[in-house]
N, C-alpha and C positions, 0 to 999 in steps of 0.2 A: 358074539360078541368074546374074544381072546382075553383074557386074561393076564395082559401083559401091561407095562407101563409106558411100550412105546407108543400105545395108540392114543393115551391119551390127548395129545395135540390134535389129532384128525376127529376123536373122538367128542372132545368138546368145541369143537366149532360146530358139528353136526349138530350138537343138542344147542348151540348160539342158534343156529339154521332155523330150530324146533321151536324158538322162542323162550328159550331157558336161560336164567342167569348162571352161566357155570364159571367156575374160580377155582384156582389152584389149591391142594389144600396138603396138610401133613397131618401126622399120628406121631403124637408121644404116649407109648403107651395106651392108656385107655383115653386119654386126652383127642380131641378131635378138631381141629382148626382148621381158617382159610389161612392160607398162606401169602397174603399180604399184609401189609402195613395197617392199612386202612380200606377195608371194604363195606363202611356202610352205605356211600352211594349205590352200591348195586343190588342194595335192598329194594331200589326204587326206579332203575331204571337199567336196563342190559350194558353189559361191556360191547365195546365197539368190537368186530372181526380183528382190529389191529390190536388192541389191548388183548384178546384172546390168542395172539399168534407170539405178540412178544412174550406173556407170561408162559407159556407153556413151550415156549424154544429151550427153555433152560429144564435141567433135571428139578421135576417137582415127585414128590413119591403120593398123589394121589390128587382126585378133582372130588369136586363136592358141586350141588346144585342149592340156589337160594329158591326156599318154598314161598308162598304166599303171590300177590298180585302182580308183582314183578315176573313171574314165570307164567302167567295164564293162570292162577288159582292154584299152584300145584300142592297138594299135601302129600304126606308120608305118613305109612305107620311102622312103628317101629317095635319088632316081637323081639324082647331079649330073652334072657335068661335060656338059651339054648334053642328060643323058639320054644316053647313047651305049651306056650297058650295059641300056636298058628294053628293047628291041626283040629280042638276044639272050635276056634273061630270059622276057622274054613266048612264046619259043617252046619254051624250057625248061617253063615251067608247063604249056603248052597239049600239051608229048608225054606229061610224066606225069602231068598230071590235068586230062582233058579237061573243060572248063565252071567252071571253079574260079576263071579269071579273069579271066569273065564276070561274076561275083559280087562283086566286088571294087571299092571308091569309087575312082577313080581323079582326078586333078585335075595342070594344068601349072600351074609356076609361072613367075615374073618372069623367072629365068635360063635360061630351056628347059626347064628339068628336069622331073619326073615325083613325086607325092606316091602311095603306093598306100596304102589304110587299110583296114584291119579291124576288129573284134575277136576275141578268141581265148577258146577255151571256157574256157582255165586262164591262172593268172598268165603275165606278161609278166616277163621281165628287164630290166635297163638298156640303153641303148643299146648297139647294137653295130656293128661296122664289117665289114662282110660282103667286098666285094669292093674291093682295093686295087691300086696300080699306081706302081711305083718308076719316076721320069723322072729320067735323069741331067742336073745342072748343070755348069758351069765353074764357077764361084764362086758368093760368100753372097750376090750380088745379088738382089735378091726379081725374082720372075718373075710374070708375068700369063697365067691361063689361063683360058678361057671367063670372062673378067671381074674373075676371084678372085684374088689375088696371096699368094702364096706365097715364104717364106722358106727357101732351102735349108741341110740338114745334112749335116755328114762322116758316111759311115757307117762302120762297124769298119777298114775297109782305108783310110780317108782322102779316101774319092772323096765330092764334093760330090750331094749330089740331094733331090729333094722328093717324097713319099710323098704319091699323091691318091685320094682315097676317090671310088669310083665309087659305093657303094650303102652306105650304113649304115640302123640303125634307130632309132627314137623306141620308149623303153620306157618303162618305170616311171619317170617324175619327170620326164620329158623333154617339149618343148614343140616344136609346130612350129603356123607361120602357114599359112592357109586360107582356101578363099571363103570371102566374098567380098570378102576383102579385095585392095586393089590390085594387079593383075596376076597374081593367080591365079584359075583357073577350070576348073569341076567339067568333066568329059571324059566322066565313068562313075560312073554312081549319086548317090547325097547321103549327107551325113554324118548324118542324122536315121536314115536306114536302113540303116545297115551289118551286114554277114551278119559272123556269130560260125563263125569254123571250127575243128577241132576239132584238136587237138594235131597229127595225122599231117598236114593239109591246110595246118596253119603252117607244119612243118619243111619241106614241101614247099618253099613260097615261101623261104623261109632258104636251102635245100641249091642251088635253083637260083642264086640269086645268088652265094653261095660257091663254085659250081663256075666265075663267071667270076672268080675272084681272082687276081693273078698276082703275088703278094706273100707267097711260103711262109717263113718264119722256119726258121733252124737246127733242128737237134734239139735236144730240151733235155738235159744232160748226164745221163749214167748212172751213179747212185752207184758207186764205187770200190771196192774190196776191197783186201786187201793181193796182190793178183797183181801179181810181177813178170815184166816182160818183155811179147808182146802179150797181151792180156787176152781169153778166148775171146769174150768179147762183142764186142770193135774187132775182132776177125776175123769175125765172123759176119757183123756190118754191113757189113763189106768185100765179102765173097763168097758170104755163106749165100744161097738161092732163097727169098726172100721173097713171091715169087708166089703161089709153090706151099704155102706155110703160109698163107695169106690165104686159096686157093682151099679149103685145107683145112677153114677155120673157116665158111665157105659165104660167103665173098664174090665177086662175082661183076665179072669186066672187062667192064665198059659198052661202054669208048671205048679201044681202044688207040691209041699213037702216042709220039710223047717225052716228052707231058707223059699220062700213061695216066688214065683217070677209072675210078673202083672203087666199085659199089654194096652196101650192106651186107648183111646176110644175112636175107632175110623182106620184100624189096623186090623189084620186079617192074619199076619206072620209074625214071628219074632216076640221081643219083649222090651218092656220100656221103662220097666223097675222094677222093686223086690221089695218084699214086706217079710221081715225077723224080726222077732220079739218085739213085734209093737214100732218097729222104728220102719218108717214107707223111703227106702230110698231111689232118686229117681234118676235115670242116666240118657233117659229119652231129651233131645232139644227141642222138641216138638210136644211137649207134653204138657200145655197151658195150663192152669194158671203157674202149672209147678214148671221150674228150672232144674236143668240137669248137673249132674254131682252134687246133688244138696240133698239131704234127710230131712225127716219131716216127720215128728210127733203126732200123734191123733189130733189130739186139738186143733195144729195147726192146718191138718188135712179136712178140717171139719168146718173153719173158718174162711178157707180157700174157694172150696168148691159150694158152699151153700152160702156163705154170706160176702162172698165177692174180697176177700182179705181184712171185712171189719170184726176184727177182733174183740172189742166191747160189745157188738150188737150176738158176736157167736156166743160169746159166755154168759149174756142177758137171754139169751134162749133156752142154752144148755141148764142155765138153773133153774129157769122155768120147769122145766122137764124131769128136774130131780136131781143133776148132779152138781155136786158143792155142798159144801157144809158152814155153817155159819161158826166164824170163832166162840168158846165161851165167852159170857159177860164177867166183866171185871171191876163189880162193884160201880158200876154204873160211869164207869170214865171210859172216855171215849181215847181208844188206843191204836186209832187207825193210821192216827202218822207214822208211829212208830214201826208198825209192821209193813210199811209201806217200802219194802226194801228197793223195790222195782223204780221208785222215781229217779229221773231224769233233771240233773238240772239243764237248768237254761245256756247254750251255748255262748264262752265266753269269749270277749271282744278282742282281737288283734289288741296288743300292749303298744306297739309300735304303729302308729298314723303313717299314711301312704303320699309322701310329699310330691308324686308323681315324677314325670321323665325332667331330667334335668333341663332347666330354661336356654333357648337356644343363645341368648346373648352371652352365655357361660362358657360357649362352645369358641369366643374368639382371644387370644392374645395377639397383642401388635408387636410388631417387627419379622423376626424370623420365621417363627412356627406359623403364622397368619397368612404368610407368603407362601409357605410350604405348602400350608393344609389347601391355599386355593389351586397353587399349580396342579395338587393330588384330584382335586373335587375337577378341574377343567380338563383332566386328562384322562382319570377313572371310567372306563367301560360302565361303571353303574356305581357313579357319585355317592358315597356317602359322610354327612358332615362328619358324623359323628367317629367313624373311622380314622376319616382323613385327619380329624381332632388330636385322635389317639399317636395315631404314627408321626405329626410335626411334634408333640409334646415328647414323645419316646425322641425321636433326634434331636431336640433341643437339650434332652437328658445326659444322656449321651456325650454331645459334643463337649458341655460343661464339666464332666467327669475330673476328678481331680485338678481341676483349675479354677473353682470358683468357689466360695462358702460365705455363709453370713456372719454376724455376729456369732451368733450360739452356735458356731463350726456344723450348723447344719449343713450337707453335700444335696447335689440333683441328682444324685439315683432315684429313680421309682420305679415300682412293680405296675406297670400299667394291665387291664384288660378290658376288650373291647368285644362285646357282645353282640354276634349280628344273626342270623340266620344264613343259610346256604346260600352263594352265588348271590349276597347282597352288599359285594363292595369288600370285604374284608384283605384280600392279598393284597390290593392295588398299593396301597400303602406301605406295607412292609415292598415292594418291588420300588418302589422311590427309594427308599431311603438305604436300601442295597446301592442303587444306582447312583446317587450322592456319594457314599463314603467310597465307592470303589474309583470315583471319579477324584475323588481327595486323596487318595491313598489311605484308606482306614480301612479300607474293603476286610483286612484282614481278623479283623475289629466286632465283626457278626457272626452268630450260629446260629442257627434255625432248629437245635432240640439238644433237650437236658436227657443224657443219657444216665446219669449218677451224678452223687453228688460230687465223687471224686473229678468225674470229670469237668465240672464247673470250676473245681478248685484248680487243675490242672490248666484248664484253660486262661482264668485269672493270672495265674503265674508266669504264665509268656506276654499276655497285654490286661494289665491291671485294669482297663477301661474296655468295656463290654458292653453291646447290645445283642441282646436275644431276642428274635423274632421266631413265633412258635406259635401255631395253631393247632385248633383240638388238644386244649389247656386243661380241658375238662378230665380227657382220657387219663394224663397223667395224676390228675388227684383222683379219678377210681384207683388207679394202678397203686397208687400209695396209700388209699383206705383197704384194696385186698391185697397188700403184699401182704407174703409172711415172711419172709425175711427181711434184713436191716436194710436191704440197697435202697429201698424206696424209699425209708424211714431216715436215712443218711441223706438221700436228695432233700426230704423237706426240712431238715434241719442245717443243711448249709445254705438252702432257700434265706432263713429265717436268720441266720450266723451273720452269713454275708450282708444284707440288707442295713442289721446294726454297727459292721464292722470300717465303714466308706470313710470314717474317721480315725480311726485306728491302723492296727497292724493284725492281720489273720495268720497266724502262725497253721503252715499244711502239715498234715498229717506225718506222722514218722512210720516207717515199715520198720518190721522187725527188720532186727539185725543188717539195719543201716541209718548211715548217719545222718543228721535232722537234716530234713529238704530245704530248711529257709521258710520266710514267710511272706506275704502280700502287705505291701504297704496301699494302705488307704484304697482297698479295693472299689471298684463303684461298677455294678453292675445294673442294669437298666433291661427291663425285660417289658416285652410287649408282646403280649399272648391275645389271640382271639378265640372263641368257642361260642356254640349255641347255646343261647338262654338258658334254655329249661334243662340242658345236658351238664352244663357247669353247676347250677344250684344244687340241681339233685347229687351232683358230686361232692358236693363239699358233707364235710361234717362236721358233730360238734365238737369234736377235738381239733379240726383248723381252727372253727369260730376263737375257740377261748384260747388259743397259743400263741395267736398274733400274726398267723398268715393272713388271716384274713384283713383282719387291720391294715396290717401293710398294701394290701391292696387298692390300687385306683378302680375299680368297676364302673364301667362305662356303657348304655345299652343304646344298641343303634336305631330300633324299631322297624318297620316293615322297608323293603328293600324300596328303591324310589325309580322315578323312571330311565332308562336307559339312553345313554349316546352316542355315535358312531366314533370309534377308537379312529386315534391317529396319531402319527410319531411325532412325537416333538423333543425336544433337545431342554434339559434343564436348564432354567434363566442363569444368566452369568450371575445375576446377585446371588441367590440361591449357594452358589459354587464359590462363589468370593468369599462369604460369612463362613461357611463350612470349612474352608480351607485355612480363613481367620484363626477358626479355632483349633485346629489341626496343627498350626506352627505356632501358635500362643504358649508360652513358657513362663507363668508368671514366679515371681519368690527370687529371691537372691542366685545369681548363677552359683551352680556348684560343677562345673565341669561335668563329666561322665556321669554323677550320682543324681543330675539333675532329674531324670525322669524315674528315678530308684526311689526318692522320698522328696516329690513334690513339697512345694510350700503353696497353697492356694491362693488365690487374692483374696481377700474380704469386701464382700458388698453391701456397703455402709445402708441401715436407715434409717430413713427421715424422721423426724419428732413426732409427725402426726401417724407414719406407721407404727413407729413402737407402741403408742395408743394405742392402735387399734387392736395389735397383736394383744396387747395386754387384757382388752375387751374380748378378746374371741379365748384366748387361755382360759378366762373366767369362766363363759358361758361353757367352755367345755367341760370343766371341774366339776360345774353345777347340773350337768347331766351324767358326770361322771359319779357324780355322788348323788343322786336319784337311783344311778341304777347298782350301786352297793348297796342302796340303802333295801333294794329289793330284792337283793341276791341274785343279781345278774349277770353272769358272770362275762357273757358275751356282751354285753354292753360297758361294762367297765371298760373288756378290753378295747373296742373299739374306738370311747370315747377316750380314752386313754392316749391314741395317736393323732385325735384330733389336730391337737397344737402343731406337734413335730410336721403334721401334713401341710398342714397352712404355713409355714415357714419356708419349705420345701420349694412349695409350688408360686409363692412371692418371690423368691432370690428366681427360679427358672422365667418367671412372668418377667424380672427387671433386666437379665442377660439378653432375652430374647427384645426388648424392647429396644434395648442397645447394647449391642455386644462388647463394643471400646469402652466406653464408659455409663456402666449401670448403676443404677442406685434405687433401693427397695422401697419406693413414697407409696403414699396412701392408696391408689389405682390399683397398686400391684394386691396390697395386704385387702383391699376392698372386696377386688374379684376372686383371690385364693380362699377367702374367708367365706365366702357365700357360696364356691364349690365345693369346698370338702365338708362344709355343715349339711348340704343338698344330698350332697352324695353318700354322707354317711349313714344320712335316715333313710333313704333309699335303699341301702344295701342290709340297715338290719328288718325292713320290711321285709324285702325280697328273700332273706334268709329265715325270718318268721314264718314264710307262708312256703317255702321248701325244705331247706334243712330236718332233717329226722332225726330221730333218737336211733332209727334201727329199719330194718326194709317194711316191714308191715306199717308202720308212722308212716314209712316216705310214701306207702303207694294210698295212704289215707288223703297224703295234701294230694297228689296226684288226682284223688277223685274229686275231692273240692275244687282243685284248678277245670279241670271237665266242666264241672257245672259254671263255674264261674264266667265261663268265657262260653256257656249255651246263651240263646235266647230265652230268656225270662230264667234264670238259672234252671233251667230244667231239662231231664235228658229221658226218652224212651229205654227200658231196660236193654233192649238188643241193642241199641245204640251204643250207650254209654261201654255194655261190655266190650263191644268192637274198639273204641277207640281206649278202654283199658289195657287191650291186649294179653289177657291175663286167662287163667284157667276159671271157670266157672265157681269152680270150691271157695280159691281165693277172694274171687271177685263179692260173693256173697257172706263172708267175713269182713272185710272190709265195709261195705252197705251195711250190715247188723251193726257192726260197731257205730258206725256214725251216725244210726239210728237212733242209738240208748243215748249215745253222745249227745244227742239233739241239734245235730249240725244236719242233716240230711232227714226228708221227710217223703213219705211214700205217698203217690197220687194212684189211686185204682179208676179208671172211669172205664163206664159198658159201653161197648161197643158191638158192631150186628156179627159181628164174632166171637175169638176169647175177650177178657178182659184187655185193657191195657195197660200196662203199669209203668209208672214214671217217676224219677226220682227228684227232687228238686231240694237245689239248698235252702235249709232256714234261713230267711229275711230279717235283719233288728231295724224295724222301720224307723225307729227313732233316730238309727245313724246312718240309714242310708245306706248299711253295706250288707 
């Protein structure tokens, strides 16, 4: 196939016909990415022929394929660094499985690398690092190797180094650019005729690459008991005959030398592990009870092979065989408790109780909000009560912006976020809102994207009251977290400042050499965002929790998708249009000619005496919760509880103007509803944040693994199933598991079976708390 861009459209259609998810792509230096704003759906479904035709009718730089189940379990081996590992890999494959190499699809890459592609008969895992090399460096200055720039890091010993990847996979959810993109050339086979490999054949390819790995991690720590002195396990790791143990259990020494290569039982060719400096490193994915890409000390090898992973039993047997030494006596004093440095503390229970989902009775507000909500539910293809409520609340918030306030000068601007999974009815309330606003002449006040902080300022300068409705707000938060420049930081700052400026004046940014651009008088920004629940919470950072952004969001979870209904074409009810038009035409305050819209004077909605008393009670409860958080040095808790009173007053105001837009009054019912709503939502937000928000990527993955076990039957999953659900490489997975085991959050269950032992991981349960 020719290496010409004009073949992209034709080839993409052919790839799609072959069951491959083909998408347009672009290259920016070393960075390769999909040339679509949102391509996540195509990780789970194939694009349609019309979509492919529309994409590639425009000029695109490249074409890429999505790996994994959507493309028939497509997997690709990527040979980098000028493909220096490709020929050694080919020799091993030919030796272990003659004829297999010739069946594969192979292409060259612009950097001189190789792509080797195939389909697997069973599901493939996520991307894996198969072969790596550690290269020493003299400082932190970037190093260019084979046209790529690497930034050195310090290892545990303080030495600078870079970690080079020789071979890696592109698996479930991954993408790779391919022919006929410029610079990519097929040298064997074709992507429209990919071979389907058995599990054994796939393992052969991966094992051949793993055997080229030059970076072996340190063995993971062994669980400690109360042994003092030299432990039997430590002694065995130092002088035990691990080779004899491997041979006893059917392993074969395939290649002797300083770095020994070993072959697992039942295999007659190829290699499955290495033994160097008494570290047994397994790279085969079919070498139970060992796991791939994991290093083992001799004692761990002994415990797994001889005692089914029972470390205390293995230590006892080894002590009886003469391994280990007792600690010297200390004048009859028992110091075992002091020497027990491996003691694992009991897991700490969550400090925030889960109040559960928002009760249904809190999703009703009389008047305009309830009527708009009912219309949305009656006409939506998939009615979603929570989404309909969010949409109607956002609409009332926008319509009353710069028009009303309470006695404390609280305004109606809100930041709402509805959490629901894909195709669960997130889009319909936004469409209803947009249709209604265009019908009453306010369509120009609707926005759908946050391009930048400056963009929000410019939009509000033209229309001081705006309703922004945006999907996938979790992507926005991820961009803010990962941004290396000030643009996304400016966006966050603008959102925070606009929220608190609704009762004041927001000065526009001054540009160098230009006159002062003016200010926005009482900007009213209402945001109605939607996101997938897990994506949103994982996108949040501790900085966002403590800087006030999280506290300003009203986050509501929609739950699972309900039953669908046949769509119908329905006009908006006259009553809804009349109310929305009344708000559009309403001009409170003294008449000031053409200055009326520039400096409005919102009408004050009075509170009844009962409402005032309830607001005081609510404020005191929030202050008590704030003081408890402050005493516990809970920065997130103080930030969130510090906003409760303000949020209650805002929502009580919105309740009142929805109930009676012409003669509103904040009564007992409005404050009672708002108090219950905000306090419940605050506790739910804090609980969910405690379950999802992490200090860093490793902590985030720990939380993710715990959630996977929480959702499983009996809070337990088999090793292979949990690894697939985590969608990560085995090395990272084992780091997580061992950390959670040592923390006491997870326990290992090993059960004998007719074949190899079955390993499960179970979440430790506090029986008293029932969690």
